[in-house]
C-alpha positions as a Markdown table, in Angstrom:
| # | Residue | x | y | z |
|---|---|---|---|---|
| 1 | Met | 110.6 | 45.3 | 124.9 |
| 2 | Arg | 112.1 | 42.1 | 124.3 |
| 3 | Thr | 114.6 | 43.0 | 122.1 |
| 4 | Val | 115.7 | 46.2 | 123.5 |
| 5 | Leu | 116.7 | 44.7 | 126.5 |
| 6 | Pro | 119.4 | 41.5 | 124.7 |
| 7 | Cys | 120.1 | 45.1 | 122.9 |
| 8 | Leu | 121.0 | 47.2 | 126.2 |
| 9 | Leu | 123.2 | 43.6 | 127.7 |
| 10 | Leu | 125.2 | 43.7 | 124.4 |
| 11 | Cys | 125.7 | 47.4 | 124.4 |
| 12 | Ser | 126.9 | 47.4 | 127.1 |
| 13 | Ile | 129.4 | 44.9 | 127.0 |
| 14 | Leu | 130.4 | 46.6 | 123.9 |
| 15 | Pro | 133.9 | 47.7 | 123.9 |
| 16 | Ala | 134.7 | 51.3 | 123.4 |
| 17 | Gln | 136.2 | 51.4 | 119.3 |
| 18 | Tyr | 138.4 | 54.0 | 119.6 |
| 19 | Pro | 142.2 | 54.6 | 121.4 |
| 20 | Ala | 142.5 | 55.0 | 125.6 |
| 21 | Asp | 144.6 | 58.4 | 124.5 |
| 22 | Ala | 141.4 | 59.9 | 121.9 |
| 23 | Ser | 140.6 | 63.3 | 122.6 |
| 24 | Ala | 139.0 | 66.1 | 120.5 |
| 25 | Leu | 138.0 | 70.3 | 120.1 |
| 26 | Arg | 135.7 | 70.3 | 117.3 |
| 27 | Trp | 134.1 | 74.2 | 116.5 |
| 28 | Glu | 130.4 | 74.8 | 115.0 |
| 29 | Gly | 129.5 | 78.2 | 113.8 |
| 30 | Ser | 127.8 | 80.4 | 111.3 |
| 31 | Thr | 130.6 | 80.1 | 108.2 |
| 32 | Ser | 133.3 | 77.3 | 109.5 |
| 33 | Thr | 133.4 | 74.0 | 110.6 |
| 34 | Ala | 137.0 | 72.8 | 112.3 |
| 35 | Gly | 137.9 | 69.7 | 114.4 |
| 36 | Pro | 137.6 | 66.5 | 114.6 |
| 37 | Phe | 133.8 | 65.5 | 115.2 |
| 38 | Cys | 135.5 | 61.9 | 117.4 |
| 39 | Trp | 139.0 | 62.0 | 118.0 |
| 40 | Gly | 142.1 | 63.1 | 116.0 |
| 41 | Phe | 145.4 | 64.9 | 116.2 |
| 42 | Ala | 148.0 | 66.3 | 113.9 |
| 43 | Cys | 150.5 | 69.0 | 114.8 |
| 44 | Glu | 148.9 | 71.7 | 113.2 |
| 45 | Pro | 146.2 | 73.2 | 113.7 |
| 46 | Glu | 142.9 | 73.4 | 112.0 |
| 47 | Ile | 141.7 | 76.5 | 110.5 |
| 48 | Ala | 137.7 | 78.0 | 111.0 |
| 49 | Glu | 137.0 | 81.0 | 109.3 |
| 50 | Val | 134.9 | 83.4 | 111.2 |
| 51 | Leu | 132.9 | 86.6 | 110.9 |
| 52 | Pro | 133.4 | 89.6 | 113.4 |
| 53 | Gly | 130.8 | 89.2 | 116.0 |
| 54 | Glu | 129.8 | 85.1 | 115.1 |
| 55 | Lys | 128.3 | 82.9 | 117.2 |
| 56 | Gly | 129.5 | 79.3 | 117.3 |
| 57 | Thr | 130.3 | 76.2 | 119.9 |
| 58 | Leu | 132.5 | 74.6 | 120.8 |
| 59 | Leu | 132.4 | 70.9 | 121.6 |
| 60 | Ile | 135.0 | 69.3 | 124.0 |
| 61 | Arg | 135.2 | 65.2 | 123.4 |
| 62 | Gly | 136.6 | 62.8 | 126.4 |
| 63 | Glu | 135.8 | 60.4 | 128.9 |
| 64 | Trp | 132.6 | 60.8 | 130.7 |
| 65 | Gln | 132.8 | 62.7 | 133.2 |
| 66 | Gln | 136.5 | 64.0 | 133.0 |
| 67 | Leu | 137.9 | 67.0 | 133.9 |
| 68 | Tyr | 139.1 | 69.5 | 131.0 |
| 69 | Ala | 140.8 | 73.3 | 129.7 |
| 70 | Leu | 140.7 | 75.0 | 127.1 |
| 71 | Ala | 143.7 | 77.7 | 126.6 |
| 72 | Ile | 143.9 | 80.5 | 123.8 |
| 73 | Ser | 147.2 | 81.9 | 122.2 |
| 74 | Leu | 147.4 | 84.3 | 119.5 |
| 75 | Asp | 150.4 | 81.8 | 118.1 |
| 76 | Ser | 150.2 | 77.5 | 117.5 |
| 77 | Ser | 153.1 | 76.6 | 115.5 |
| 78 | Arg | 155.2 | 74.4 | 117.7 |
| 79 | Cys | 154.2 | 70.4 | 118.9 |
| 80 | Leu | 155.7 | 70.2 | 122.4 |
| 81 | Lys | 155.3 | 66.8 | 123.8 |
| 82 | Leu | 155.6 | 66.5 | 127.6 |
| 83 | Pro | 155.4 | 64.3 | 130.0 |
| 84 | Asn | 152.1 | 62.3 | 130.9 |
| 85 | Ala | 150.4 | 64.1 | 128.2 |
| 86 | Ala | 149.4 | 61.8 | 124.4 |
| 87 | His | 149.8 | 63.9 | 121.4 |
| 88 | Gly | 151.5 | 68.0 | 121.7 |
| 89 | Leu | 150.5 | 71.3 | 122.8 |
| 90 | Ile | 150.8 | 73.0 | 119.4 |
| 91 | Leu | 149.7 | 77.0 | 121.9 |
| 92 | Asn | 152.6 | 79.2 | 122.0 |
| 93 | Asp | 153.4 | 80.9 | 124.7 |
| 94 | Pro | 152.0 | 83.1 | 126.5 |
| 95 | Leu | 148.7 | 81.2 | 127.1 |
| 96 | Phe | 146.3 | 82.1 | 129.0 |
| 97 | Ile | 143.9 | 79.0 | 130.0 |
| 98 | Phe | 139.8 | 80.1 | 129.3 |
| 99 | Gly | 137.8 | 77.8 | 129.9 |
| 100 | Ala | 137.2 | 74.7 | 132.7 |
| 101 | Gly | 135.1 | 71.7 | 132.9 |
| 102 | Val | 133.3 | 68.1 | 133.1 |
| 103 | Cys | 132.5 | 66.1 | 129.7 |
| 104 | Ala | 129.6 | 66.0 | 132.1 |
| 105 | Asn | 127.0 | 64.9 | 128.9 |
| 106 | Pro | 127.4 | 61.0 | 127.9 |
| 107 | Ser | 127.7 | 59.8 | 124.9 |
| 108 | Pro | 126.4 | 56.5 | 122.6 |
| 109 | Ile | 128.2 | 56.8 | 120.2 |
| 110 | Leu | 130.6 | 54.1 | 120.8 |
| 111 | Ala | 133.5 | 55.1 | 118.3 |
| 112 | Cys | 133.7 | 57.7 | 119.9 |
| 113 | Pro | 135.8 | 59.0 | 123.8 |
| 114 | Asn | 132.1 | 58.6 | 126.0 |
| 115 | Gly | 131.5 | 62.5 | 126.9 |
| 116 | Thr | 131.7 | 65.9 | 125.9 |
| 117 | Asp | 131.4 | 69.0 | 126.8 |
| 118 | Thr | 129.9 | 72.5 | 125.1 |
| 119 | Ile | 130.9 | 75.7 | 125.8 |
| 120 | Lys | 129.1 | 78.8 | 123.7 |
| 121 | Val | 131.8 | 81.8 | 121.6 |
| 122 | Ser | 131.2 | 84.8 | 120.6 |
| 123 | Ile | 133.5 | 85.3 | 118.3 |
| 124 | Pro | 134.4 | 89.2 | 119.2 |
| 125 | Ser | 132.7 | 92.5 | 116.7 |
| 126 | Ala | 135.6 | 94.3 | 116.8 |
| 127 | Leu | 138.3 | 92.2 | 115.7 |
| 128 | Pro | 140.0 | 93.4 | 112.1 |
| 129 | Ala | 140.0 | 91.3 | 109.5 |
| 130 | Gly | 143.1 | 89.1 | 109.4 |
| 131 | Phe | 143.6 | 88.5 | 113.3 |
| 132 | Ser | 143.8 | 85.3 | 114.5 |
| 133 | Phe | 143.8 | 83.6 | 117.7 |
| 134 | Ser | 144.2 | 79.4 | 118.6 |
| 135 | Val | 142.7 | 77.4 | 120.4 |
| 136 | Gln | 143.1 | 73.8 | 122.7 |
| 137 | Ala | 142.1 | 71.6 | 124.7 |
| 138 | Ile | 143.8 | 69.2 | 127.4 |
| 139 | Val | 141.7 | 65.8 | 128.7 |
| 140 | Ser | 141.8 | 63.8 | 132.0 |
| 141 | Ile | 142.3 | 60.3 | 130.5 |
| 142 | Pro | 142.7 | 58.3 | 133.2 |
| 143 | Ser | 141.7 | 54.5 | 131.8 |
| 144 | Gly | 146.0 | 55.5 | 129.6 |
| 145 | Pro | 148.4 | 54.1 | 130.2 |
| 146 | Ala | 150.1 | 55.4 | 133.3 |
| 147 | Glu | 152.8 | 57.5 | 130.6 |
| 148 | Gln | 149.8 | 58.8 | 129.8 |
| 149 | Arg | 147.1 | 60.6 | 132.3 |
| 150 | Tyr | 146.3 | 63.8 | 129.9 |
| 151 | Ser | 145.9 | 64.4 | 126.2 |
| 152 | Phe | 145.9 | 67.5 | 124.1 |
| 153 | Thr | 143.3 | 68.0 | 121.9 |
| 154 | Gln | 143.5 | 68.8 | 118.2 |
| 155 | Gly | 144.3 | 72.5 | 117.9 |
| 156 | Ile | 142.0 | 75.2 | 116.4 |
| 157 | Arg | 143.2 | 78.1 | 114.3 |
| 158 | Phe | 140.9 | 81.2 | 114.1 |
| 159 | Val | 141.0 | 83.7 | 111.7 |
| 160 | Val | 138.5 | 87.2 | 111.3 |
| 161 | Lys | 137.9 | 87.5 | 107.5 |
């Protein structure tokens, strides 16, 4: 017990090891994974090759107890900068919000944003080979600078094999 208390005190005062606009979206399926585990962004979506009927999980990472929204689109070929948001919207129009929630699960990893949520996903079994769609999230970041209160995650492009 004597060694646990100093460690807990030290860990509680250590600063976070990630930027204020850090957020992540990660796919973990039975045939592929895509997206950063912790944080990171590029205008090009990461590719997840999936099978019809495949089950997997989307992990959303942001600040603990902060809101997020997930959107889906058939294409992702832009990198649109929007006011008050870090990174860029890669999804093309039309895009649809298909999920929202709170990063309510605490994460002890100091190098990553300290909240997560997971969503179970099933790729529709009727999708033909070659069909693709893209997913991206936006996460609230109240600790960021005033001009960046939201952060777009890395996008993921799903391609049916």
